C-alpha positions as CSV (number, residue, x, y, z in Angstrom):
1,M,-0.2,0.1,0.0
2,T,1.3,3.9,-1.4
3,E,-0.8,6.9,0.1
4,V,0.7,9.9,-0.3
5,W,-1.5,13.2,1.3
6,K,-1.1,16.7,2.1
7,L,0.9,18.1,5.4
8,D,0.9,21.8,5.5
9,N,1.1,24.3,2.5
10,K,5.3,23.7,2.2
11,H,5.1,19.8,2.3
12,Y,3.0,16.2,1.6
13,C,3.8,12.9,3.0
14,L,4.1,9.4,1.4
15,Y,3.8,6.4,3.2
16,T,5.0,2.9,1.8
17,E,5.2,-0.6,2.9
18,N,7.8,-2.7,2.8
19,T,5.8,-5.8,2.5
20,E,4.8,-4.2,-1.8
21,N,6.8,-2.0,-2.3
22,K,10.3,-2.4,-2.1
23,D,10.6,-0.5,-5.1
24,I,9.6,1.6,-4.4
25,M,11.8,2.8,-0.5
26,R,15.2,1.6,-3.8
27,R,14.3,4.2,-5.9
28,I,13.4,7.2,-3.2
29,K,17.0,6.0,-1.5
30,R,18.4,6.5,-4.4
31,Y,16.8,9.4,-6.4
32,Y,15.5,11.9,-4.5
33,K,17.7,12.4,-1.8
34,D,15.7,15.7,-0.8
35,F,12.5,13.1,0.5
36,D,13.4,13.0,4.3
37,I,12.1,10.6,6.7
38,M,9.9,11.3,8.9
39,A,8.9,7.7,10.5
40,E,9.7,3.9,10.3
41,Y,7.5,1.5,10.9
42,F,8.6,-1.9,12.3
43,K,6.9,-5.0,13.4
44,F,9.0,-8.0,15.1
45,D,12.2,-6.1,14.8
46,K,11.5,-6.4,11.0
47,L,10.7,-2.8,9.4
48,V,6.8,-2.9,7.8
49,G,7.2,0.7,6.6
50,I,8.3,4.3,5.4
51,Q,6.7,8.0,6.1
52,Y,9.0,10.3,3.8
53,K,8.0,14.3,4.3
54,V,8.4,15.5,0.7
55,P,9.1,18.7,-0.6
56,I,5.6,20.9,-2.7
57,K,7.9,21.1,-5.4
58,R,8.0,17.0,-5.8
59,K,4.2,16.8,-5.7
60,R,4.5,15.2,-9.2
61,S,7.5,13.4,-8.3
62,A,5.7,11.7,-4.8
63,F,2.2,11.1,-7.2
64,R,3.6,9.2,-9.8
65,L,5.8,7.4,-7.4
66,A,2.5,5.9,-5.7
67,K,1.2,5.5,-8.4
68,V,-2.0,7.7,-7.3
69,D,-3.6,10.4,-9.4
70,Q,-3.4,14.1,-7.9
71,N,-6.4,15.7,-6.6
C-alpha cells in the first residue's frame, strides 16, 4: 500500500509499505535525496513501512511513485 497526502503548505507525506513496494523505497533512496524520512514502522523488529516528507515542488514525483491520481 502506498499513499500520499498533504501535510502543510510546503510538504506532502508519502507512506509506503515494505511488503509490496521495496522498489519504491529503493528508488527514493537512490534518486530522491530531498525526500526526508519522517517515521519508520517496525513489526517484530522487521521494517514494515516508511513515511517520507516530500517538498511541495516534488508533489508530482510523489504521486507518480505512488501511482495515484492527483487532486
